[in-house]
C-alpha positions as CSV (number, residue, x, y, z in Angstrom):
1,X,22.6,7.2,32.3
2,X,25.4,4.7,32.1
3,X,26.2,2.8,28.9
4,X,25.1,-0.5,30.5
5,X,21.6,0.8,30.9
6,X,21.5,2.1,27.4
7,X,22.5,-1.3,26.0
8,X,19.8,-2.9,28.1
9,X,17.3,-0.7,26.3
10,X,18.7,-1.5,22.9
11,X,19.4,-5.2,23.3
12,X,17.0,-6.3,20.6
13,X,15.4,-4.9,17.5
14,X,12.7,-2.3,17.9
15,X,13.0,-2.1,21.7
16,X,13.6,1.7,21.4
17,X,10.2,2.2,19.7
18,X,8.3,0.7,22.6
19,X,9.9,2.8,25.3
20,X,8.0,5.7,27.1
21,X,8.8,9.2,25.7
22,X,10.9,10.2,28.7
23,X,13.1,7.1,28.3
24,X,13.4,7.7,24.5
25,X,14.6,11.3,25.2
26,X,17.1,10.1,27.8
27,X,18.6,7.7,25.3
28,X,18.7,10.3,22.6
29,X,20.4,12.8,24.9
30,X,23.0,10.2,25.8
31,X,23.7,9.4,22.2
32,X,24.1,13.1,21.2
33,X,26.2,14.0,24.3
34,X,29.6,15.2,23.1
35,X,31.2,13.3,26.0
36,X,29.7,9.9,25.0
37,X,32.4,7.5,24.0
38,X,32.2,6.7,20.3
39,X,33.3,3.1,20.9
40,X,32.6,-0.1,18.9
41,X,28.9,-0.3,20.0
42,X,28.0,3.3,19.1
43,X,27.3,2.6,15.4
44,X,25.1,-0.3,16.3
45,X,23.2,1.7,18.8
46,X,22.7,4.6,16.4
47,X,21.4,2.2,13.8
48,X,18.9,0.8,16.3
49,X,17.2,4.1,17.0
50,X,17.7,6.1,13.8
51,X,14.4,4.9,12.2
52,X,12.4,6.3,15.2
53,X,13.7,9.8,15.5
54,X,13.3,13.0,13.5
55,X,15.3,14.9,10.9
56,X,17.5,16.9,13.2
57,X,18.4,13.9,15.5
58,X,19.2,11.6,12.5
59,X,21.5,14.3,11.1
60,X,23.4,14.7,14.4
61,X,23.7,10.9,14.6
62,X,25.0,10.8,11.0
63,X,27.6,13.4,11.8
64,X,28.9,11.3,14.6
65,X,29.4,8.4,12.2
66,X,32.4,10.2,10.8
67,X,34.2,10.1,14.1
68,X,33.7,6.5,15.2
69,X,36.8,4.7,16.5
70,X,35.9,1.4,14.8
71,X,33.6,2.2,11.8
72,X,31.4,-0.6,10.5
73,X,30.0,0.0,7.1
74,X,26.6,-1.6,7.6
75,X,25.7,0.4,10.7
76,X,27.1,3.7,9.3
77,X,25.2,3.2,6.0
78,X,21.9,2.6,7.8
79,X,22.3,5.8,9.8
80,X,23.4,7.8,6.7
81,X,20.5,6.5,4.5
82,X,17.9,7.2,7.1
83,X,19.2,10.7,7.7
84,X,19.2,11.3,3.9
85,X,15.5,10.4,3.7
86,X,14.6,13.9,5.1
87,X,14.6,16.5,2.4
88,X,16.3,19.1,4.6
89,X,19.2,16.7,5.2
90,X,19.9,15.6,1.7
91,X,22.4,18.3,0.6
92,X,24.2,18.2,4.0
93,X,24.6,14.4,4.0
94,X,25.9,14.3,0.4
95,X,28.4,17.0,1.1
96,X,29.6,15.3,4.2
97,X,30.2,12.0,2.3
98,X,31.8,13.7,-0.7
99,X,34.2,15.7,1.5
100,X,35.2,12.8,3.7
101,X,38.7,11.5,3.3
102,X,38.1,7.7,3.7
103,X,36.9,6.2,0.4
104,X,34.4,4.1,2.4
105,X,32.3,7.1,3.1
106,X,32.5,8.3,-0.5
107,X,31.2,5.0,-1.8
108,X,28.2,5.4,0.5
109,X,27.0,8.2,-1.8
110,X,25.9,5.4,-4.2
111,X,23.4,4.1,-1.7
112,X,21.5,7.4,-1.7
113,X,18.6,8.5,-3.9
114,X,18.3,11.8,-5.8
115,X,22.1,11.8,-6.2
116,X,23.6,14.6,-8.2
117,X,25.8,13.6,-11.1
118,X,28.9,15.2,-9.5
119,X,28.5,13.2,-6.3
120,X,27.8,10.0,-8.2
121,X,31.1,10.5,-10.0
122,X,32.8,10.9,-6.5
123,X,31.2,7.6,-5.4
124,X,32.1,5.8,-8.6
125,X,35.7,7.0,-8.4
126,X,35.9,5.5,-4.9
127,X,34.2,2.3,-6.1
128,X,36.9,1.9,-8.8
129,X,39.5,1.4,-6.0
130,X,38.1,-2.0,-4.9
131,X,37.4,-5.3,-6.6
132,X,34.0,-6.2,-5.2
133,X,31.0,-3.9,-4.5
134,X,30.0,-3.4,-0.8
135,X,26.8,-5.2,0.2
136,X,25.2,-1.9,1.0
137,X,25.5,-0.7,-2.6
138,X,23.8,-3.9,-4.0
139,X,21.1,-3.8,-1.3
140,X,20.3,-0.2,-2.3
141,X,20.0,-1.4,-5.9
142,X,22.3,1.2,-7.2
143,X,22.4,1.6,-11.0
144,X,25.0,3.9,-12.6
145,X,24.0,6.6,-15.0
146,X,25.5,7.3,-18.4
147,X,25.9,11.0,-17.5
148,X,28.2,10.1,-14.5
149,X,30.2,7.5,-16.5
150,X,30.9,10.0,-19.2
151,X,32.6,12.3,-16.7
152,X,35.1,9.6,-15.6
153,X,38.5,8.8,-17.0
154,X,38.3,5.7,-19.2
155,X,40.3,3.3,-17.0
156,X,38.6,4.4,-13.8
157,X,35.2,4.0,-15.5
158,X,36.2,0.5,-16.6
159,X,37.4,-0.4,-13.1
160,X,34.1,0.9,-11.5
161,X,32.0,-1.1,-13.9
162,X,34.2,-4.2,-13.4
163,X,33.6,-3.9,-9.6
164,X,29.8,-3.7,-10.1
165,X,29.7,-6.8,-12.4
166,X,32.1,-8.9,-10.3
167,X,29.3,-10.6,-8.3
168,X,28.1,-13.8,-10.0
169,X,24.4,-13.3,-9.6
170,X,22.6,-9.9,-9.5
171,X,19.2,-9.5,-7.9
172,X,18.5,-6.7,-10.3
173,X,19.7,-5.2,-13.6
174,X,22.5,-2.8,-12.6
175,X,22.3,-1.3,-16.1
176,X,18.7,-0.4,-15.9
177,X,19.3,3.4,-16.2
178,X,21.5,3.0,-19.2
179,X,19.0,2.8,-22.0
180,X,21.0,4.1,-24.9
181,X,22.7,0.9,-26.0
182,X,24.8,2.3,-28.8
183,X,26.0,5.3,-26.8
184,X,27.1,3.1,-24.0
185,X,28.8,0.7,-26.4
186,X,30.7,3.6,-28.0
187,X,31.7,5.0,-24.6
188,X,33.1,1.6,-23.6
189,X,35.0,0.7,-26.8
190,X,35.9,4.1,-28.0
191,X,38.5,5.1,-25.3
192,X,40.1,1.9,-23.9
193,X,41.8,0.2,-26.9
194,X,44.4,-1.2,-24.5
195,X,41.8,-3.1,-22.5
196,X,39.5,-4.6,-25.2
197,X,39.1,-8.0,-23.5
198,X,38.1,-6.4,-20.2
199,X,35.7,-4.0,-22.0
200,X,34.2,-6.9,-23.9
201,X,33.5,-8.6,-20.6
202,X,31.6,-5.6,-19.3
203,X,29.7,-5.3,-22.6
204,X,28.8,-9.0,-22.4
205,X,27.4,-8.5,-18.9
206,X,25.4,-5.5,-20.1
207,X,23.8,-7.5,-22.9
208,X,23.1,-10.4,-20.5
209,X,21.4,-8.3,-17.8
210,X,19.5,-6.1,-20.2
211,X,18.0,-9.2,-21.8
212,X,16.5,-10.5,-18.5
213,X,12.7,-10.2,-18.4
214,X,12.4,-9.7,-22.2
215,X,10.7,-12.0,-24.6
216,X,13.1,-14.3,-26.4
217,X,12.6,-16.2,-29.6
218,X,14.2,-19.6,-30.4
219,X,14.0,-20.2,-34.2
220,X,14.7,-23.8,-35.3
221,X,15.2,-24.5,-39.0
222,X,15.6,-28.2,-39.9
223,X,14.7,-30.9,-42.4
224,X,12.9,-34.0,-41.4
225,X,12.9,-37.2,-43.5
226,X,9.1,-37.4,-43.0
227,X,8.0,-33.8,-42.8
228,X,10.6,-32.2,-45.1
229,X,12.0,-28.7,-44.4
230,X,10.3,-26.8,-41.6
231,X,10.8,-23.8,-39.3
232,X,9.6,-23.6,-35.7
233,X,9.6,-20.5,-33.4
234,X,9.4,-20.8,-29.7
235,X,8.6,-17.7,-27.5
236,X,10.0,-17.7,-24.0
237,X,10.9,-15.0,-21.4
238,X,14.5,-14.7,-20.5
239,X,14.9,-15.4,-16.7
240,X,18.7,-15.5,-16.5
241,X,20.5,-14.7,-19.8
242,X,19.8,-15.1,-23.5
243,X,21.9,-18.3,-23.7
244,X,19.5,-20.0,-21.3
245,X,16.9,-20.0,-24.1
246,X,18.8,-22.8,-25.7
247,X,18.8,-24.9,-22.5
248,X,15.0,-25.5,-22.3
249,X,13.9,-29.1,-22.6
250,X,12.0,-28.4,-25.9
251,X,15.1,-26.7,-27.4
252,X,17.3,-29.7,-26.5
253,X,14.8,-32.2,-27.8
254,X,14.4,-30.5,-31.2
255,X,18.2,-30.7,-31.8
256,X,17.8,-34.5,-32.3
257,X,14.1,-35.1,-32.9
258,X,11.7,-33.5,-35.4
259,X,9.6,-30.8,-33.6
260,X,6.6,-31.8,-35.7
261,X,6.4,-35.6,-35.9
262,X,9.1,-36.6,-33.4
263,X,11.2,-38.6,-35.9
264,X,15.0,-38.8,-35.4
265,X,16.7,-36.3,-37.6
266,X,19.8,-37.1,-39.6
267,X,21.4,-33.6,-39.4
268,X,21.8,-31.0,-36.7
269,X,19.1,-28.2,-37.1
270,X,20.0,-24.5,-37.4
271,X,19.1,-22.9,-34.1
272,X,19.0,-19.1,-33.5
273,X,18.3,-17.2,-30.3
274,X,17.0,-13.6,-30.3
275,X,15.7,-11.3,-27.7
276,X,13.5,-8.2,-28.2
277,X,15.4,-4.9,-28.3
């Protein structure tokens, strides 16, 4: 089979799945042939068929990802993740990534499930070398664990966390697996006295993201010329960060007008924002 014919079969999504068994096998044989040129299109072609083949074939395709002439992270990651879904492939895939020399492959460890602490540390060390997290890590909804962070040098741990929080908007809470708030705070501030401003930024992002989805309370204490002293509590769920509680229309209005009778107030009320722990 020539490469041109193979591209004709794989020229659109899911075409491989609709082919007769003999054509599927012919394509698989071509992809696994040691003489097949691992050129620019190979990663793309492997990503097209990897969801439709078994454990042994996905593993062989994954191994070829380490020898591509022009590696593309998105295609390689798709092949690696699909191969890792099979229980018999998990240890092999994690070992291949951990032992690979290019940091790009080591970072792919963070896209896998059931990751050992040791291999998570390897992935985080590689992540600390770049400023922004690869798209594949965010799409896999990776969340660091406290056990892995504890095993890292303080500055490398800080750099890895800075990389993870560098995106403006997160589609999920990257700190979801870090539930011991005090232990994490002590870990951050206890060993990096030289970088307190940078550590504080990470901590602020942690408190912001862990507040999302929780019930927040806006407490307004004020004194109205007509009603006298009063206290009002507003319950609202945090959808972005705790500060957003103070940006609701009701919260803004009650800074100028009485929350009870609507009269104009002479002094600014005392407003406090709290979220459930």
